[in-house]
LUMDRENMI-88620 format. One line per 8 residues: number of its first residue (from 1); their letters; for each residue x, y, z of N, C-alpha, C, O. Coordinates in nm, 2 decimals, always signed. Example, Ala and Ser with C-alpha at 12.3 -4.5 7.8 and 13.67 -1.06 7.14 Angstrom:
<nodes>
1> AS> +1.32 -0.57 +0.78 +1.23 -0.45 +0.78 +1.32 -0.33 +0.78 +1.42 -0.33 +0.85 ~ +1.28 -0.22 +0.71 +1.37 -0.11 +0.71 +1.29 +0.00 +0.79 +1.34 +0.11 +0.80
</nodes>
This chain:
<nodes>
1> XXXXXXXX> +1.09 +6.62 -0.44 +0.99 +6.72 -0.43 +0.95 +6.73 -0.29 +0.91 +6.63 -0.22 ~ +0.95 +6.85 -0.24 +0.92 +6.87 -0.10 +0.81 +6.97 -0.07 +0.81 +7.03 +0.04 ~ +0.73 +6.99 -0.17 +0.62 +7.09 -0.15 +0.49 +7.03 -0.20 +0.48 +6.98 -0.31 ~ +0.39 +7.02 -0.11 +0.26 +6.96 -0.13 +0.19 +7.02 -0.25 +0.14 +6.94 -0.34 ~ +0.19 +7.15 -0.26 +0.12 +7.21 -0.37 +0.19 +7.18 -0.50 +0.12 +7.15 -0.60 ~ +0.32 +7.18 -0.51 +0.39 +7.14 -0.63 +0.36 +7.00 -0.67 +0.35 +6.97 -0.79 ~ +0.36 +6.91 -0.57 +0.34 +6.77 -0.60 +0.20 +6.75 -0.65 +0.18 +6.68 -0.75 ~ +0.10 +6.82 -0.59 -0.04 +6.81 -0.64 -0.06 +6.87 -0.78 -0.13 +6.82 -0.86
9> XXXXXXXX> +0.02 +6.97 -0.81 +0.01 +7.03 -0.94 +0.07 +6.93 -1.05 +0.01 +6.92 -1.16 ~ +0.17 +6.86 -1.01 +0.22 +6.75 -1.09 +0.12 +6.64 -1.11 +0.09 +6.59 -1.22 ~ +0.05 +6.60 -1.00 -0.05 +6.49 -1.00 -0.16 +6.53 -1.09 -0.21 +6.45 -1.17 ~ -0.21 +6.65 -1.08 -0.32 +6.70 -1.16 -0.28 +6.69 -1.31 -0.36 +6.64 -1.39 ~ -0.17 +6.74 -1.34 -0.12 +6.74 -1.48 -0.11 +6.60 -1.53 -0.15 +6.57 -1.65 ~ -0.05 +6.51 -1.45 -0.03 +6.37 -1.50 -0.16 +6.30 -1.52 -0.17 +6.24 -1.62 ~ -0.25 +6.32 -1.43 -0.38 +6.25 -1.44 -0.47 +6.30 -1.55 -0.54 +6.23 -1.62 ~ -0.46 +6.43 -1.57 -0.53 +6.50 -1.68 -0.48 +6.44 -1.82 -0.56 +6.40 -1.90
17> XXXXXXXX> -0.35 +6.43 -1.83 -0.29 +6.37 -1.95 -0.33 +6.23 -1.97 -0.36 +6.18 -2.08 ~ -0.32 +6.15 -1.86 -0.35 +6.01 -1.86 -0.49 +5.99 -1.91 -0.52 +5.90 -1.99 ~ -0.59 +6.07 -1.86 -0.73 +6.05 -1.90 -0.74 +6.08 -2.05 -0.81 +6.00 -2.12 ~ -0.67 +6.18 -2.10 -0.68 +6.21 -2.25 -0.62 +6.09 -2.33 -0.68 +6.05 -2.43 ~ -0.51 +6.04 -2.28 -0.45 +5.93 -2.36 -0.53 +5.80 -2.36 -0.54 +5.73 -2.46 ~ -0.60 +5.78 -2.24 -0.68 +5.66 -2.24 -0.81 +5.68 -2.33 -0.86 +5.59 -2.39 ~ -0.85 +5.80 -2.34 -0.96 +5.83 -2.43 -0.92 +5.81 -2.58 -0.99 +5.76 -2.66 ~ -0.79 +5.85 -2.61 -0.73 +5.82 -2.74 -0.73 +5.67 -2.77 -0.77 +5.62 -2.88
25> XXXXXXXX> -0.69 +5.59 -2.67 -0.68 +5.45 -2.69 -0.82 +5.38 -2.70 -0.84 +5.29 -2.78 ~ -0.91 +5.43 -2.63 -1.05 +5.38 -2.64 -1.10 +5.41 -2.78 -1.17 +5.32 -2.84 ~ -1.08 +5.53 -2.83 -1.12 +5.56 -2.97 -1.05 +5.47 -3.07 -1.11 +5.43 -3.17 ~ -0.93 +5.44 -3.05 -0.85 +5.36 -3.14 -0.91 +5.22 -3.14 -0.92 +5.15 -3.24 ~ -0.94 +5.17 -3.02 -1.00 +5.03 -3.01 -1.14 +5.03 -3.07 -1.19 +4.92 -3.11 ~ -1.22 +5.14 -3.06 -1.35 +5.15 -3.12 -1.33 +5.13 -3.27 -1.41 +5.07 -3.34 ~ -1.23 +5.20 -3.33 -1.21 +5.19 -3.47 -1.17 +5.05 -3.51 -1.21 +5.00 -3.62 ~ -1.09 +4.99 -3.42 -1.05 +4.85 -3.45 -1.16 +4.75 -3.43 -1.15 +4.64 -3.48
33> XXXXXXXX> -1.27 +4.79 -3.37 -1.38 +4.70 -3.35 -1.37 +4.62 -3.22 -1.44 +4.52 -3.20 ~ -1.27 +4.65 -3.14 -1.25 +4.57 -3.02 -1.32 +4.64 -2.90 -1.27 +4.72 -2.83 ~ -1.45 +4.59 -2.88 -1.54 +4.65 -2.78 -1.49 +4.63 -2.64 -1.50 +4.72 -2.55 ~ -1.43 +4.51 -2.62 -1.38 +4.48 -2.48 -1.27 +4.58 -2.44 -1.27 +4.64 -2.33 ~ -1.17 +4.60 -2.53 -1.06 +4.69 -2.50 -1.11 +4.84 -2.50 -1.06 +4.92 -2.42 ~ -1.20 +4.87 -2.59 -1.25 +5.01 -2.59 -1.31 +5.04 -2.45 -1.29 +5.14 -2.40 ~ -1.39 +4.94 -2.40 -1.46 +4.96 -2.27 -1.35 +4.97 -2.16 -1.36 +5.05 -2.07 ~ -1.25 +4.89 -2.17 -1.14 +4.89 -2.07 -1.07 +5.02 -2.06 -1.05 +5.08 -1.96
41> XXXXXXXX> -1.03 +5.07 -2.18 -0.96 +5.20 -2.19 -1.05 +5.31 -2.15 -1.01 +5.41 -2.09 ~ -1.18 +5.31 -2.18 -1.27 +5.41 -2.13 -1.28 +5.41 -1.98 -1.29 +5.51 -1.92 ~ -1.28 +5.29 -1.92 -1.28 +5.28 -1.78 -1.15 +5.33 -1.72 -1.16 +5.40 -1.61 ~ -1.04 +5.31 -1.78 -0.91 +5.36 -1.73 -0.91 +5.52 -1.74 -0.86 +5.58 -1.65 ~ -0.97 +5.57 -1.85 -0.99 +5.72 -1.86 -1.07 +5.77 -1.74 -1.04 +5.87 -1.68 ~ -1.18 +5.70 -1.71 -1.26 +5.74 -1.60 -1.18 +5.73 -1.47 -1.19 +5.83 -1.39 ~ -1.10 +5.63 -1.44 -1.02 +5.62 -1.32 -0.92 +5.74 -1.32 -0.90 +5.79 -1.21 ~ -0.86 +5.77 -1.43 -0.77 +5.88 -1.43 -0.84 +6.01 -1.40 -0.79 +6.10 -1.33
49> XXXXXXXX> -0.96 +6.03 -1.45 -1.04 +6.15 -1.41 -1.07 +6.15 -1.26 -1.08 +6.26 -1.20 ~ -1.10 +6.03 -1.20 -1.12 +6.02 -1.06 -1.00 +6.06 -0.98 -1.00 +6.13 -0.88 ~ -0.88 +6.01 -1.03 -0.75 +6.05 -0.97 -0.73 +6.20 -0.98 -0.68 +6.26 -0.89 ~ -0.76 +6.25 -1.09 -0.75 +6.40 -1.11 -0.84 +6.47 -1.01 -0.79 +6.57 -0.95 ~ -0.96 +6.43 -1.00 -1.05 +6.49 -0.90 -1.00 +6.48 -0.76 -1.01 +6.57 -0.68 ~ -0.94 +6.36 -0.73 -0.88 +6.34 -0.60 -0.77 +6.43 -0.57 -0.76 +6.49 -0.46 ~ -0.68 +6.45 -0.67 -0.57 +6.54 -0.65 -0.62 +6.68 -0.63 -0.57 +6.76 -0.55 ~ -0.72 +6.72 -0.71 -0.77 +6.86 -0.69 -0.84 +6.87 -0.56 -0.83 +6.98 -0.49
57> XXXXXXXX> -0.91 +6.77 -0.51 -0.97 +6.77 -0.38 -0.87 +6.78 -0.27 -0.89 +6.85 -0.17 ~ -0.76 +6.71 -0.28 -0.65 +6.71 -0.18 -0.59 +6.85 -0.17 -0.54 +6.88 -0.06 ~ -0.60 +6.92 -0.27 -0.55 +7.06 -0.27 -0.63 +7.14 -0.17 -0.58 +7.23 -0.10 ~ -0.76 +7.11 -0.16 -0.85 +7.18 -0.07 -0.83 +7.33 -0.07 -0.86 +7.39 -0.18 ~ -0.79 +7.39 +0.04 -0.78 +7.53 +0.05 -0.65 +7.59 -0.01 -0.64 +7.71 -0.03 ~ -0.56 +7.49 -0.05 -0.44 +7.54 -0.11 -0.46 +7.59 -0.25 -0.55 +7.54 -0.32 ~ -0.37 +7.68 -0.29 -0.37 +7.73 -0.43 -0.25 +7.65 -0.50 -0.14 +7.67 -0.46 ~ -0.29 +7.57 -0.60 -0.18 +7.50 -0.67 -0.11 +7.60 -0.77 -0.18 +7.68 -0.83
65> XXXXXXXX> +0.02 +7.58 -0.78 +0.09 +7.67 -0.87 +0.06 +7.63 -1.01 +0.03 +7.52 -1.05 ~ +0.05 +7.73 -1.10 +0.03 +7.71 -1.24 +0.17 +7.70 -1.30 +0.24 +7.81 -1.33 ~ +0.22 +7.58 -1.33 +0.36 +7.56 -1.37 +0.36 +7.57 -1.52 +0.28 +7.51 -1.59 ~ +0.46 +7.63 -1.57 +0.49 +7.63 -1.72 +0.55 +7.49 -1.75 +0.60 +7.42 -1.66 ~ +0.56 +7.46 -1.88 +0.61 +7.33 -1.92 +0.75 +7.30 -1.86 +0.78 +7.19 -1.82 ~ +0.83 +7.41 -1.86 +0.97 +7.39 -1.81 +0.98 +7.39 -1.66 +1.09 +7.37 -1.61 ~ +0.88 +7.42 -1.59 +0.88 +7.42 -1.44 +0.84 +7.28 -1.38 +0.87 +7.26 -1.26 ~ +0.79 +7.19 -1.46 +0.75 +7.06 -1.41 +0.88 +6.98 -1.39 +0.98 +6.99 -1.47
73> XXXXXXXX> +0.88 +6.90 -1.29 +1.00 +6.81 -1.26 +0.97 +6.67 -1.30 +0.97 +6.58 -1.22 ~ +0.96 +6.65 -1.43 +0.93 +6.52 -1.49 +1.06 +6.44 -1.51 +1.16 +6.50 -1.55 ~ +1.06 +6.31 -1.49 +1.17 +6.23 -1.54 +1.19 +6.25 -1.69 +1.09 +6.24 -1.76 ~ +1.31 +6.26 -1.73 +1.34 +6.28 -1.88 +1.27 +6.40 -1.94 +1.27 +6.42 -2.06 ~ +1.22 +6.49 -1.85 +1.16 +6.62 -1.90 +1.02 +6.61 -1.96 +0.97 +6.71 -2.01 ~ +0.96 +6.49 -1.96 +0.83 +6.48 -2.01 +0.74 +6.40 -1.91 +0.79 +6.32 -1.83 ~ +0.61 +6.43 -1.91 +0.52 +6.36 -1.82 +0.53 +6.21 -1.83 +0.53 +6.16 -1.94 ~ +0.54 +6.14 -1.72 +0.57 +6.00 -1.72 +0.46 +5.91 -1.79 +0.50 +5.81 -1.86
81> XXXXXXXX> +0.34 +5.95 -1.78 +0.24 +5.87 -1.85 +0.21 +5.90 -1.99 +0.12 +5.84 -2.05 ~ +0.28 +6.00 -2.04 +0.26 +6.04 -2.19 +0.39 +6.02 -2.27 +0.39 +6.06 -2.38 ~ +0.49 +5.96 -2.21 +0.62 +5.95 -2.27 +0.62 +5.89 -2.41 +0.69 +5.94 -2.50 ~ +0.55 +5.78 -2.43 +0.56 +5.71 -2.56 +0.43 +5.72 -2.64 +0.41 +5.64 -2.73 ~ +0.34 +5.82 -2.61 +0.21 +5.82 -2.67 +0.20 +5.87 -2.81 +0.09 +5.87 -2.87 ~ +0.31 +5.91 -2.87 +0.31 +5.96 -3.00 +0.26 +5.86 -3.10 +0.22 +5.89 -3.21 ~ +0.27 +5.73 -3.06 +0.24 +5.62 -3.16 +0.09 +5.58 -3.16 +0.06 +5.48 -3.23 ~ +0.00 +5.65 -3.09 -0.14 +5.61 -3.09 -0.20 +5.65 -3.23 -0.19 +5.76 -3.27
89> XXXXXXXX> -0.26 +5.55 -3.29 -0.33 +5.58 -3.41 -0.45 +5.49 -3.42 -0.46 +5.39 -3.35 ~ -0.55 +5.52 -3.51 -0.67 +5.45 -3.52 -0.65 +5.30 -3.56 -0.74 +5.22 -3.54 ~ -0.54 +5.27 -3.62 -0.52 +5.13 -3.67 -0.43 +5.05 -3.57 -0.38 +4.95 -3.61 ~ -0.41 +5.10 -3.45 -0.32 +5.04 -3.36 -0.37 +4.90 -3.32 -0.49 +4.88 -3.30 ~ -0.28 +4.80 -3.32 -0.32 +4.66 -3.28 -0.35 +4.66 -3.13 -0.28 +4.74 -3.05 ~ -0.44 +4.58 -3.08 -0.47 +4.57 -2.94 -0.35 +4.54 -2.85 -0.34 +4.60 -2.75 ~ -0.26 +4.45 -2.90 -0.14 +4.42 -2.82 -0.05 +4.54 -2.81 +0.01 +4.56 -2.70 ~ -0.04 +4.62 -2.91 +0.04 +4.74 -2.91 -0.02 +4.85 -2.81 +0.05 +4.91 -2.74
97> XXXXXXXX> -0.15 +4.86 -2.82 -0.22 +4.95 -2.73 -0.20 +4.91 -2.58 -0.18 +5.00 -2.50 ~ -0.21 +4.78 -2.55 -0.19 +4.74 -2.42 -0.05 +4.76 -2.37 -0.02 +4.80 -2.26 ~ +0.05 +4.73 -2.46 +0.19 +4.75 -2.43 +0.22 +4.90 -2.40 +0.29 +4.93 -2.31 ~ +0.16 +4.99 -2.48 +0.18 +5.13 -2.46 +0.12 +5.18 -2.33 +0.18 +5.25 -2.25 ~ +0.00 +5.13 -2.30 -0.07 +5.17 -2.17 +0.01 +5.11 -2.05 +0.02 +5.18 -1.95 ~ +0.06 +4.99 -2.06 +0.13 +4.93 -1.95 +0.26 +5.01 -1.93 +0.29 +5.03 -1.81 ~ +0.33 +5.04 -2.03 +0.45 +5.12 -2.01 +0.42 +5.25 -1.95 +0.50 +5.30 -1.86 ~ +0.31 +5.31 -1.99 +0.27 +5.44 -1.94 +0.24 +5.43 -1.79 +0.29 +5.51 -1.71
105> XXXXXXXX> +0.17 +5.33 -1.75 +0.13 +5.31 -1.61 +0.25 +5.28 -1.52 +0.26 +5.32 -1.41 ~ +0.34 +5.20 -1.58 +0.47 +5.17 -1.51 +0.55 +5.30 -1.48 +0.60 +5.32 -1.37 ~ +0.55 +5.39 -1.58 +0.62 +5.52 -1.56 +0.55 +5.60 -1.46 +0.62 +5.66 -1.37 ~ +0.42 +5.61 -1.46 +0.35 +5.68 -1.36 +0.37 +5.63 -1.22 +0.39 +5.70 -1.13 ~ +0.37 +5.50 -1.21 +0.39 +5.43 -1.08 +0.53 +5.47 -1.03 +0.55 +5.50 -0.91 ~ +0.63 +5.46 -1.12 +0.77 +5.48 -1.08 +0.79 +5.63 -1.04 +0.86 +5.66 -0.94 ~ +0.72 +5.72 -1.10 +0.72 +5.86 -1.07 +0.68 +5.88 -0.93 +0.74 +5.94 -0.84 ~ +0.56 +5.83 -0.90 +0.50 +5.85 -0.76 +0.58 +5.78 -0.66 +0.60 +5.83 -0.55
113> XXXXXXXX> +0.62 +5.65 -0.69 +0.70 +5.57 -0.59 +0.83 +5.64 -0.56 +0.87 +5.64 -0.44 ~ +0.90 +5.70 -0.66 +1.02 +5.77 -0.63 +1.00 +5.89 -0.54 +1.08 +5.91 -0.45 ~ +0.90 +5.96 -0.56 +0.87 +6.08 -0.47 +0.84 +6.03 -0.33 +0.89 +6.08 -0.23 ~ +0.76 +5.92 -0.32 +0.73 +5.86 -0.19 +0.85 +5.82 -0.12 +0.86 +5.82 +0.01 ~ +0.95 +5.77 -0.19 +1.07 +5.72 -0.13 +1.17 +5.83 -0.09 +1.25 +5.81 +0.01 ~ +1.17 +5.94 -0.16 +1.28 +6.04 -0.14 +1.24 +6.17 -0.09 +1.33 +6.25 -0.05 ~ +1.11 +6.21 -0.09 +1.07 +6.34 -0.05 +1.11 +6.36 +0.10 +1.08 +6.28 +0.18 ~ +1.16 +6.48 +0.13 +1.19 +6.51 +0.27 +1.06 +6.55 +0.34 +1.06 +6.56 +0.47
121> XXXXXXXX> +0.95 +6.57 +0.27 +0.83 +6.62 +0.33 +0.74 +6.50 +0.36 +0.70 +6.42 +0.27 ~ +0.69 +6.48 +0.48 +0.61 +6.36 +0.52 +0.48 +6.36 +0.45 +0.43 +6.25 +0.41 ~ +0.42 +6.48 +0.43 +0.29 +6.48 +0.37 +0.30 +6.44 +0.22 +0.22 +6.37 +0.16 ~ +0.40 +6.49 +0.15 +0.43 +6.46 +0.01 +0.45 +6.31 +0.00 +0.40 +6.25 -0.09 ~ +0.54 +6.26 +0.09 +0.56 +6.11 +0.09 +0.44 +6.03 +0.10 +0.42 +5.93 +0.03 ~ +0.35 +6.07 +0.19 +0.22 +6.00 +0.21 +0.13 +6.01 +0.09 +0.08 +5.91 +0.04 ~ +0.12 +6.13 +0.03 +0.03 +6.14 -0.09 +0.09 +6.06 -0.20 +0.02 +5.99 -0.27 ~ +0.22 +6.08 -0.22 +0.28 +6.01 -0.33 +0.27 +5.86 -0.32 +0.25 +5.78 -0.42
129> XXXXXXXX> +0.28 +5.81 -0.19 +0.26 +5.66 -0.17 +0.12 +5.62 -0.20 +0.10 +5.51 -0.26 ~ +0.02 +5.70 -0.17 -0.12 +5.66 -0.21 -0.14 +5.66 -0.36 -0.20 +5.57 -0.41 ~ -0.08 +5.76 -0.43 -0.09 +5.76 -0.57 -0.01 +5.65 -0.64 -0.06 +5.59 -0.74 ~ +0.10 +5.61 -0.58 +0.18 +5.50 -0.63 +0.10 +5.37 -0.62 +0.10 +5.28 -0.70 ~ +0.03 +5.35 -0.50 -0.05 +5.23 -0.48 -0.16 +5.22 -0.59 -0.19 +5.11 -0.64 ~ -0.23 +5.33 -0.62 -0.33 +5.33 -0.72 -0.27 +5.29 -0.86 -0.33 +5.22 -0.93 ~ -0.16 +5.35 -0.89 -0.09 +5.32 -1.02 -0.05 +5.17 -1.02 -0.06 +5.11 -1.13 ~ -0.01 +5.12 -0.91 +0.03 +4.97 -0.90 -0.09 +4.88 -0.94 -0.07 +4.78 -1.00
137> XXXXXXXX> -0.20 +4.92 -0.89 -0.32 +4.85 -0.93 -0.35 +4.85 -1.08 -0.38 +4.75 -1.14 ~ -0.33 +4.96 -1.14 -0.34 +4.98 -1.29 -0.24 +4.89 -1.36 -0.27 +4.82 -1.46 ~ -0.12 +4.89 -1.31 -0.01 +4.81 -1.37 -0.05 +4.66 -1.36 -0.04 +4.59 -1.46 ~ -0.10 +4.62 -1.25 -0.13 +4.48 -1.23 -0.25 +4.44 -1.33 -0.24 +4.33 -1.39 ~ -0.34 +4.52 -1.34 -0.46 +4.49 -1.43 -0.41 +4.49 -1.58 -0.45 +4.40 -1.65 ~ -0.33 +4.58 -1.61 -0.28 +4.58 -1.75 -0.19 +4.47 -1.78 -0.19 +4.41 -1.89 ~ -0.11 +4.42 -1.68 -0.02 +4.31 -1.70 -0.10 +4.18 -1.73 -0.07 +4.10 -1.81 ~ -0.21 +4.17 -1.66 -0.30 +4.05 -1.68 -0.36 +4.06 -1.82 -0.36 +3.96 -1.89
145> XXXXXXX> -0.41 +4.17 -1.86 -0.47 +4.19 -2.00 -0.36 +4.16 -2.10 -0.39 +4.10 -2.20 ~ -0.25 +4.22 -2.09 -0.14 +4.21 -2.19 -0.10 +4.06 -2.20 -0.08 +4.01 -2.31 ~ -0.09 +3.99 -2.09 -0.05 +3.85 -2.09 -0.16 +3.77 -2.16 -0.13 +3.68 -2.24 ~ -0.29 +3.80 -2.14 -0.39 +3.72 -2.20 -0.40 +3.75 -2.35 -0.42 +3.66 -2.43 ~ -0.37 +3.88 -2.39 -0.37 +3.92 -2.53 -0.26 +3.85 -2.61 -0.27 +3.83 -2.73 ~ -0.15 +3.83 -2.54 -0.03 +3.77 -2.60 -0.05 +3.62 -2.63 +0.03 +3.56 -2.71 ~ -0.14 +3.56 -2.57 -0.17 +3.41 -2.59 -0.24 +3.39 -2.72 -0.26 +3.27 -2.75
</nodes>
């Protein structure tokens, strides 16, 4: 990806979807009665909304393209952080919810990291690197929670 506006349009879409999915997981954990994970997923939804606002702010004076579903350049043709989310339900086990979120964050990180590594545009590489670093923090946090939940 070699266009800043197109990259930011992808980031906006990815973070908007991630926030929605974390809200779904928070609701699932509320149904399960797991207040700790409900709060964690609500916090992750908040972080995704912050990343969304950051992507929108980075656009600044630029006009982001309104891409149709087939114009996005997602790996495997679907947004990386929503790839496996069809399995969210109110009765989801906490370990399954954490595994789903961890897989999602790893995909998001890989998406941004790949763009940071291969984009011919220096500004896109820099932005993608920043977003990849944020996703790496989410991955690390989820890995710790998932390991603790597995014990």
